C-alpha positions as CSV (number, residue, x, y, z in Angstrom):
1,X,14.0,-14.2,2.0
2,X,11.9,-16.9,0.5
3,X,10.2,-16.2,-2.7
4,X,6.5,-17.5,-3.9
5,X,8.6,-19.5,-6.8
6,X,10.7,-20.8,-3.8
7,X,7.7,-22.2,-2.1
8,X,5.5,-23.2,-4.8
9,X,4.3,-27.0,-4.8
10,X,5.2,-28.8,-8.1
11,X,3.9,-31.5,-9.1
12,X,4.7,-34.5,-7.3
13,X,5.9,-32.6,-4.3
14,X,4.8,-33.2,-0.9
15,X,2.1,-30.7,0.5
16,X,3.0,-29.7,4.1
17,X,2.6,-31.4,6.8
18,X,-0.5,-29.5,8.9
19,X,-1.1,-32.4,11.6
20,X,0.6,-29.7,14.2
21,X,-1.4,-26.5,13.5
22,X,-4.9,-28.1,12.6
23,X,-4.4,-29.7,16.5
24,X,-3.7,-26.3,17.6
25,X,-7.0,-25.4,16.3
26,X,-8.6,-27.4,18.0
27,X,-7.1,-27.0,21.3
28,X,-8.1,-23.5,21.0
29,X,-11.5,-24.1,19.7
30,X,-12.4,-26.1,23.2
31,X,-10.6,-23.6,25.6
32,X,-12.1,-20.1,25.6
33,X,-15.7,-21.4,25.9
34,X,-14.4,-24.1,29.1
35,X,-13.1,-20.6,30.5
36,X,-16.1,-19.0,29.9
37,X,-18.2,-21.7,31.1
38,X,-15.8,-22.3,34.4
39,X,-15.8,-18.5,35.4
40,X,-20.0,-18.7,35.1
41,X,-19.7,-21.4,37.7
42,X,-16.7,-20.2,39.9
43,X,-17.8,-18.3,43.4
44,X,-16.7,-14.7,43.1
45,X,-14.9,-15.4,46.5
46,X,-13.3,-18.6,45.4
47,X,-9.8,-16.4,44.8
48,X,-7.6,-19.1,44.6
49,X,-10.3,-20.6,41.6
50,X,-10.3,-17.2,40.2
51,X,-6.2,-17.2,40.5
52,X,-6.4,-20.3,38.3
53,X,-8.3,-19.6,35.8
54,X,-6.6,-16.3,35.2
55,X,-3.9,-18.1,34.9
56,X,-5.2,-20.7,32.4
57,X,-6.4,-17.6,30.4
58,X,-2.9,-16.0,30.4
59,X,-1.2,-19.3,29.0
60,X,-4.0,-19.6,26.4
61,X,-3.2,-15.3,25.4
62,X,0.2,-16.4,25.0
63,X,-0.4,-19.4,23.0
64,X,-3.3,-17.8,20.9
65,X,-0.8,-15.2,19.0
66,X,0.4,-17.8,16.7
67,X,-2.2,-15.4,14.2
68,X,0.6,-13.0,13.9
69,X,3.0,-16.0,12.1
70,X,-0.1,-16.0,9.9
71,X,0.1,-12.4,9.1
72,X,3.2,-11.7,9.1
73,X,4.3,-15.2,6.9
74,X,1.5,-17.4,6.0
75,X,-1.1,-14.9,4.5
76,X,2.1,-12.7,2.1
77,X,3.0,-15.9,0.4
78,X,-0.5,-17.3,-0.1
79,X,-1.5,-13.4,-1.7
80,X,1.6,-14.3,-3.8
81,X,1.1,-17.9,-4.8
82,X,-2.6,-17.5,-4.7
83,X,-3.8,-14.0,-5.6
84,X,-7.4,-15.1,-6.1
85,X,-7.5,-15.8,-2.3
86,X,-7.0,-11.8,-1.2
87,X,-10.6,-11.2,-0.1
88,X,-10.4,-14.4,2.1
89,X,-6.8,-13.6,3.4
90,X,-8.7,-9.8,4.3
91,X,-11.0,-11.2,5.9
92,X,-8.9,-13.5,8.2
93,X,-6.6,-10.6,8.8
94,X,-9.6,-8.5,9.7
95,X,-10.3,-11.6,12.1
96,X,-7.6,-11.0,13.7
97,X,-7.9,-7.5,14.3
98,X,-11.1,-7.9,15.7
99,X,-9.9,-10.9,18.1
100,X,-7.1,-8.5,19.1
101,X,-9.7,-6.0,20.6
102,X,-11.2,-8.9,22.1
103,X,-7.9,-10.1,23.8
104,X,-6.8,-6.5,24.8
105,X,-9.7,-6.5,26.9
106,X,-9.1,-9.5,28.4
107,X,-5.5,-8.7,29.4
108,X,-6.5,-6.1,31.2
109,X,-6.7,-7.6,35.4
110,X,-9.5,-7.3,37.6
111,X,-12.5,-7.2,35.9
112,X,-15.6,-9.0,37.1
113,X,-15.7,-12.8,35.9
114,X,-19.0,-12.3,34.4
115,X,-17.1,-9.7,32.3
116,X,-14.4,-11.8,31.7
117,X,-16.8,-14.3,30.7
118,X,-18.5,-12.6,28.2
119,X,-15.6,-11.6,26.4
120,X,-14.1,-15.1,26.6
121,X,-17.8,-16.5,24.8
122,X,-17.4,-13.3,22.2
123,X,-13.8,-14.6,21.1
124,X,-14.6,-18.1,21.6
125,X,-17.4,-17.4,18.5
126,X,-15.0,-15.1,16.5
127,X,-12.1,-17.6,16.9
128,X,-14.3,-20.6,15.5
129,X,-16.0,-18.6,12.9
130,X,-12.1,-17.7,11.9
131,X,-10.8,-21.4,12.2
132,X,-13.7,-22.5,10.0
133,X,-13.0,-20.7,7.1
134,X,-9.2,-20.7,7.5
135,X,-9.7,-24.4,7.7
136,X,-12.5,-24.8,4.7
137,X,-10.8,-22.1,2.6
138,X,-6.8,-21.6,3.3
139,X,-6.1,-25.0,4.3
140,X,-6.5,-26.6,1.6
141,X,-4.5,-23.6,-0.5
142,X,-1.7,-24.3,1.2
143,X,-1.9,-27.9,0.7
144,X,-2.0,-27.2,-3.2
145,X,-0.1,-24.3,-3.7
146,X,2.8,-24.5,-1.1
147,X,5.7,-26.8,-1.0
148,X,6.7,-28.5,2.3
149,X,10.1,-27.4,1.9
150,X,8.6,-24.4,2.6
């Protein structure tokens, strides 16, 4: 197991490359709100279109679970390197639990489009608030304290 001292960024060490991480966030920021808009405009009798929306949503749900890696690897690492960030990390973990509640409802099939769209909008709001905090508070901590070799 990697310890905080092995991952601590030292002067002159390169910072981790977070481009893919942030591009992934940008995609998540857009998609759940867009799906809600599509469902709002979808004729309830158009089963083919609804199936396409449901398929896209299922893909997003699988991809969205990247927060498990954050909870299991990144947050504990930062807790060891930057103990004063505990309140922010606690908030982010609580956000993940709240998002899991909504995604749990979304994973149940056969719900009316209006209910699914409402949950997608709720997830979109939760996710964007969460990512705002993560990108403003945690990304700088990662860049400052975590070695690229991690």
